[in-house]
TORSETI-938633 format. One line per 8 residues: number of its first residue (from 1); their letters; for each residue z negated, x, y of C-alpha. Coordinates in nm, 3 decimals. Each point is the difference from the previous one (the first is absolute). Example, Ala and Ser with C-alpha at 12.3 -4.5 7.8 and 13.67 -1.06 7.14 Angstrom:
! residues 2
1) as) -0.780,1.230,-0.450 ~ 0.066,0.137,0.344;
! end
This chain:
! residues 325
1) xxxxxxxx) 0.000,0.000,0.000 ~ 0.094,0.138,0.341 ~ -0.278,0.034,0.263 ~ 0.153,-0.286,0.202 ~ 0.020,-0.224,-0.308 ~ -0.360,0.089,-0.085 ~ -0.110,-0.082,0.354 ~ 0.182,-0.333,-0.006;
9) xxxxxxxx) -0.158,-0.092,-0.334 ~ -0.355,0.121,0.069 ~ -0.294,-0.174,0.162 ~ -0.033,0.187,0.332 ~ -0.329,-0.036,0.189 ~ -0.109,0.167,0.322 ~ -0.379,0.003,0.012 ~ -0.019,0.030,0.379;
17) xxxxxxxx) 0.238,-0.095,0.279 ~ -0.119,-0.035,0.359 ~ 0.343,-0.047,0.153 ~ 0.086,-0.238,0.285 ~ 0.037,-0.356,-0.128 ~ 0.348,-0.144,0.059 ~ 0.306,-0.116,-0.190 ~ 0.159,0.345,0.030;
25) xxxxxxxx) -0.293,0.140,-0.200 ~ 0.051,-0.259,-0.273 ~ 0.372,0.077,-0.011 ~ -0.075,0.369,-0.044 ~ -0.248,-0.080,-0.279 ~ 0.279,-0.178,-0.183 ~ 0.240,0.289,0.066 ~ -0.259,0.234,-0.152;
33) xxxxxxxx) -0.050,-0.220,-0.304 ~ -0.372,-0.060,0.054 ~ -0.145,-0.251,-0.242 ~ -0.329,-0.026,0.187 ~ -0.207,0.174,0.266 ~ -0.357,0.003,0.130 ~ 0.055,-0.070,0.370 ~ -0.274,0.047,0.259;
41) xxxxxxxx) -0.114,-0.303,0.200 ~ -0.328,0.145,0.134 ~ -0.126,0.339,0.120 ~ -0.236,-0.025,0.298 ~ 0.016,-0.379,0.037 ~ -0.298,-0.228,-0.060 ~ 0.004,-0.332,-0.187 ~ 0.183,-0.218,0.254;
49) xxxxxxxx) 0.266,0.255,0.096 ~ 0.070,0.069,-0.368 ~ 0.041,-0.371,-0.073 ~ 0.241,-0.015,0.295 ~ 0.197,0.292,-0.149 ~ 0.025,-0.185,-0.331 ~ 0.114,-0.321,0.172 ~ 0.278,0.187,0.181;
57) xxxxxxxx) 0.104,0.185,-0.313 ~ 0.003,-0.318,-0.207 ~ 0.241,-0.150,0.254 ~ 0.222,0.308,-0.003 ~ 0.012,0.002,-0.380 ~ 0.087,-0.370,-0.006 ~ 0.294,0.075,0.228 ~ 0.111,0.276,-0.239;
65) xxxxxxxx) -0.067,-0.172,-0.331 ~ 0.345,0.110,-0.116 ~ -0.129,0.360,0.004 ~ -0.374,-0.011,-0.071 ~ -0.266,-0.203,-0.177 ~ -0.382,0.008,0.010 ~ -0.188,0.166,-0.285 ~ -0.329,-0.143,-0.124;
73) xxxxxxxx) 0.027,0.100,-0.368 ~ 0.188,0.259,-0.204 ~ 0.218,-0.286,-0.127 ~ 0.121,-0.031,0.361 ~ 0.113,0.364,-0.019 ~ 0.203,-0.083,-0.310 ~ 0.147,-0.304,0.177 ~ 0.096,0.213,0.300;
81) xxxxxxxx) 0.194,0.232,-0.231 ~ 0.175,-0.291,-0.168 ~ 0.088,-0.160,0.335 ~ 0.128,0.320,0.159 ~ -0.268,-0.017,0.270 ~ -0.287,0.224,0.114 ~ -0.349,-0.129,-0.068 ~ -0.244,0.047,0.288;
89) xxxxxxxx) -0.365,0.076,-0.078 ~ -0.227,-0.033,0.303 ~ -0.234,0.294,0.041 ~ -0.265,0.127,0.241 ~ -0.056,0.361,0.098 ~ -0.355,-0.076,0.109 ~ -0.271,-0.241,-0.114 ~ -0.083,-0.064,0.367;
97) xxxxxxxx) 0.162,-0.345,-0.019 ~ -0.278,-0.110,-0.237 ~ -0.238,0.059,0.292 ~ -0.354,-0.069,-0.130 ~ 0.098,-0.302,-0.210 ~ 0.029,0.045,-0.376 ~ 0.160,-0.346,-0.021 ~ 0.301,0.127,0.197;
105) xxxxxxxx) 0.105,0.204,-0.305 ~ 0.091,-0.312,-0.196 ~ 0.163,-0.160,0.304 ~ 0.239,0.293,0.033 ~ 0.067,-0.002,-0.373 ~ 0.107,-0.362,0.038 ~ 0.230,0.107,0.286 ~ 0.177,0.244,-0.232;
113) xxxxxxxx) -0.182,0.329,0.059 ~ 0.007,0.210,-0.318 ~ -0.106,0.352,0.107 ~ -0.261,0.106,0.257 ~ -0.083,0.352,0.113 ~ -0.374,0.032,0.047 ~ 0.013,0.204,0.323 ~ 0.268,0.129,0.233;
121) xxxxxxxx) -0.088,0.356,0.103 ~ -0.340,-0.082,0.153 ~ -0.325,-0.185,-0.062 ~ -0.019,-0.375,-0.053 ~ -0.258,-0.232,-0.155 ~ 0.117,0.092,-0.350 ~ 0.008,0.380,0.010 ~ 0.160,0.302,0.164;
129) xxxxxxxx) 0.354,0.118,0.053 ~ 0.136,0.350,-0.047 ~ -0.025,0.115,0.362 ~ -0.378,0.000,0.047 ~ -0.328,0.082,-0.173 ~ -0.013,-0.208,-0.317 ~ -0.312,-0.213,-0.048 ~ 0.128,-0.158,-0.320;
137) xxxxxxxx) 0.036,-0.362,-0.107 ~ -0.245,-0.227,0.181 ~ -0.210,-0.270,-0.162 ~ 0.233,-0.256,0.158 ~ 0.290,0.207,-0.131 ~ -0.131,-0.038,-0.355 ~ 0.004,-0.378,0.051 ~ 0.355,0.012,0.135;
145) xxxxxxxx) 0.120,0.204,-0.299 ~ -0.164,-0.248,-0.240 ~ 0.163,-0.293,0.181 ~ 0.340,0.169,0.001 ~ -0.039,0.054,-0.375 ~ -0.093,-0.367,-0.044 ~ 0.292,-0.149,0.190 ~ 0.255,0.260,-0.108;
153) xxxxxxxx) 0.076,0.225,0.299 ~ 0.064,0.367,-0.070 ~ -0.219,0.260,0.175 ~ 0.210,0.268,0.173 ~ -0.151,0.338,0.099 ~ 0.290,0.186,0.162 ~ -0.158,0.057,0.345 ~ -0.358,-0.012,-0.131;
161) xxxxxxxx) -0.249,0.287,0.001 ~ -0.073,0.189,-0.322 ~ -0.357,-0.125,-0.046 ~ 0.082,-0.363,0.077 ~ 0.303,0.021,-0.231 ~ -0.207,0.137,-0.288 ~ -0.260,-0.273,0.042 ~ 0.265,-0.275,0.012;
169) xxxxxxxx) 0.157,0.140,-0.317 ~ -0.340,-0.004,-0.170 ~ -0.094,-0.345,0.131 ~ 0.325,-0.182,-0.078 ~ 0.032,-0.174,-0.335 ~ 0.379,-0.011,0.046 ~ 0.251,0.281,0.061 ~ 0.021,0.132,0.356;
177) xxxxxxxx) 0.277,0.203,0.162 ~ 0.110,0.256,0.248 ~ 0.306,-0.206,0.093 ~ 0.152,0.278,0.212 ~ -0.129,0.356,-0.011 ~ 0.110,0.359,-0.060 ~ -0.169,0.291,-0.177 ~ -0.209,0.247,0.197;
185) xxxxxxxx) 0.109,0.255,-0.261 ~ 0.338,0.012,0.173 ~ -0.127,-0.037,0.358 ~ -0.350,-0.017,0.142 ~ -0.044,-0.307,0.222 ~ -0.283,-0.252,0.051 ~ 0.229,-0.272,-0.139 ~ 0.093,0.191,-0.316;
193) xxxxxxxx) -0.201,-0.021,-0.321 ~ -0.135,0.295,-0.196 ~ 0.081,0.055,-0.365 ~ -0.358,-0.105,-0.076 ~ 0.037,-0.327,0.191 ~ 0.330,-0.078,-0.171 ~ -0.147,0.078,-0.341 ~ -0.313,-0.209,0.068;
201) xxxxxxxx) 0.188,-0.319,0.090 ~ 0.229,0.034,-0.302 ~ -0.292,0.062,-0.235 ~ -0.152,-0.327,0.123 ~ 0.313,-0.204,-0.067 ~ 0.134,0.026,0.353 ~ 0.348,0.047,0.138 ~ 0.175,0.236,0.243;
209) xxxxxxxx) 0.297,-0.091,0.218 ~ 0.164,0.311,0.147 ~ 0.112,-0.011,0.363 ~ 0.285,0.187,0.167 ~ -0.147,0.006,0.354 ~ 0.128,0.339,0.114 ~ -0.308,0.114,0.203 ~ -0.181,0.009,-0.335;
217) xxxxxxxx) 0.278,0.163,-0.207 ~ 0.008,0.377,-0.050 ~ 0.340,0.035,0.174 ~ -0.099,-0.232,0.286 ~ 0.286,-0.139,0.207 ~ 0.245,0.222,-0.189 ~ -0.081,-0.180,-0.327 ~ 0.270,-0.150,-0.220;
225) xxxxxxxx) -0.015,-0.261,-0.273 ~ -0.034,0.291,-0.245 ~ -0.318,0.115,0.177 ~ -0.132,-0.353,-0.045 ~ 0.082,0.017,-0.372 ~ -0.185,0.333,-0.019 ~ -0.313,-0.179,0.125 ~ 0.051,-0.284,-0.249;
233) xxxxxxxx) 0.026,0.253,-0.284 ~ -0.311,0.185,0.120 ~ -0.205,-0.321,0.003 ~ 0.137,-0.119,-0.335 ~ -0.106,0.326,-0.162 ~ -0.358,-0.088,0.100 ~ -0.022,-0.377,-0.048 ~ 0.257,-0.051,-0.275;
241) xxxxxxxx) 0.323,-0.198,-0.012 ~ -0.174,-0.340,-0.032 ~ -0.213,0.024,0.317 ~ 0.262,0.090,0.259 ~ 0.245,-0.185,0.222 ~ 0.164,-0.009,0.341 ~ -0.163,-0.080,0.336 ~ 0.239,0.131,0.263;
249) xxxxxxxx) -0.187,-0.102,0.319 ~ 0.332,-0.095,0.163 ~ -0.053,-0.063,0.373 ~ 0.361,-0.102,0.055 ~ 0.079,-0.162,0.334 ~ -0.318,0.102,0.182 ~ -0.012,0.211,0.315 ~ -0.241,0.222,0.192;
257) xxxxxxxx) -0.240,-0.276,0.107 ~ -0.058,-0.107,-0.360 ~ -0.100,0.351,-0.107 ~ -0.229,0.030,0.302 ~ -0.170,-0.321,-0.114 ~ -0.035,0.129,-0.357 ~ -0.139,0.340,0.094 ~ -0.277,-0.119,0.234;
265) xxxxxxxx) -0.323,-0.139,-0.143 ~ 0.009,-0.381,0.008 ~ 0.348,0.035,0.148 ~ -0.121,0.105,0.346 ~ -0.307,0.230,-0.010 ~ -0.022,0.372,-0.085 ~ 0.305,0.178,-0.136 ~ -0.035,0.072,-0.371;
273) xxxxxxxx) 0.314,0.200,-0.067 ~ 0.342,0.079,0.139 ~ 0.286,-0.020,-0.249 ~ 0.256,0.168,0.224 ~ 0.360,-0.069,-0.093 ~ 0.040,-0.294,-0.242 ~ 0.302,0.032,-0.226 ~ 0.035,-0.093,-0.366;
281) xxxxxxxx) 0.127,0.249,-0.260 ~ 0.372,0.068,0.001 ~ 0.159,-0.219,-0.263 ~ -0.246,-0.286,0.041 ~ -0.010,-0.051,0.374 ~ 0.020,-0.378,-0.038 ~ -0.106,-0.258,-0.255 ~ 0.367,-0.059,-0.074;
289) xxxxxxxx) 0.021,0.352,-0.145 ~ -0.255,-0.075,-0.275 ~ 0.258,0.058,-0.280 ~ 0.004,0.368,0.101 ~ -0.360,0.027,-0.122 ~ 0.093,-0.120,-0.348 ~ 0.284,0.251,-0.002 ~ -0.232,0.281,0.115;
297) xxxxxxxx) -0.255,-0.082,-0.270 ~ 0.273,0.008,-0.264 ~ 0.134,0.327,0.140 ~ -0.349,0.150,-0.024 ~ -0.002,-0.070,-0.373 ~ -0.212,-0.314,-0.025 ~ 0.095,-0.217,-0.297 ~ 0.137,-0.350,0.047;
305) xxxxxxxx) -0.331,-0.145,-0.124 ~ -0.197,0.214,0.247 ~ 0.227,-0.099,0.289 ~ -0.048,-0.369,-0.081 ~ -0.378,0.046,-0.006 ~ -0.009,0.192,0.328 ~ 0.239,-0.230,0.183 ~ -0.191,-0.318,-0.078;
313) xxxxxxxx) -0.112,-0.078,-0.354 ~ -0.337,0.171,0.050 ~ -0.064,-0.199,0.318 ~ 0.070,-0.327,-0.183 ~ -0.246,0.087,-0.276 ~ -0.286,0.100,0.229 ~ 0.053,-0.299,0.229 ~ -0.015,-0.230,-0.302;
321) xxxxx) -0.329,0.165,-0.099 ~ -0.143,-0.070,0.346 ~ 0.155,-0.338,0.078 ~ -0.045,-0.135,-0.351 ~ 0.350,-0.147,-0.006;
! end
């Protein structure tokens, strides 16, 4: 089977997209052959603003129902593949939208949220992000993890501090993930995960989605799709071929103001980091170029079965474990 034929036949899931919502994005998802994607609807927003984001996105998806469909269960992912559409999973990059109300967890589950990152770079009521001193998972955080387990929302630890991450992994009765991270073994960065962290989550039944965000890749802005595959291979050699997938962190369509909002605490306070130039790896600059990743994996020597697992089958399995359906 040629790489293109394999891509067309496979389940292809992106575990993190934070691109600008519009029809052009959905069209590019279809061009890239995405079966489903975890798409961010909340970062710094509280409860009301996040609900407003979901309302707007629901309307946009309804207008583009020829291209996309909502995903509540893994059966919806299968349906998206059969229908030639991209399934949209709503995800948070911060538990801030839960505010101090445990009951909001179930409300958001009912609104279609399937994956929630516990913290985004800094401290919240649940725990600590990766850019400040890590106090670990709070007592309230333990309650939030238990409620997320109960209703079937996956705990994401990509931007979470090491201590908080370890305590979430230990507290959760269901698999948790780094939906979009890179290995510190290839480049030291506060957002990258050490070999020990990667091994620990895998040993506890967790999952790792590998990102291609160039500030975190060894080659930086000069990275190519092959550099991204190098990182995938590095992580797979630690966690195994059944605990790895894709989480690109595509920011397609966003400009300077969006990155300023992301890189300041709460979207406006102290600066946390400065990414510099934002450019995706050559060969996968846009979501529409996703088939190039399948080709690069095949070129690297991954078997057809491994490519299928990495590109989406592993995501489907772990989401079924968490969602229960």
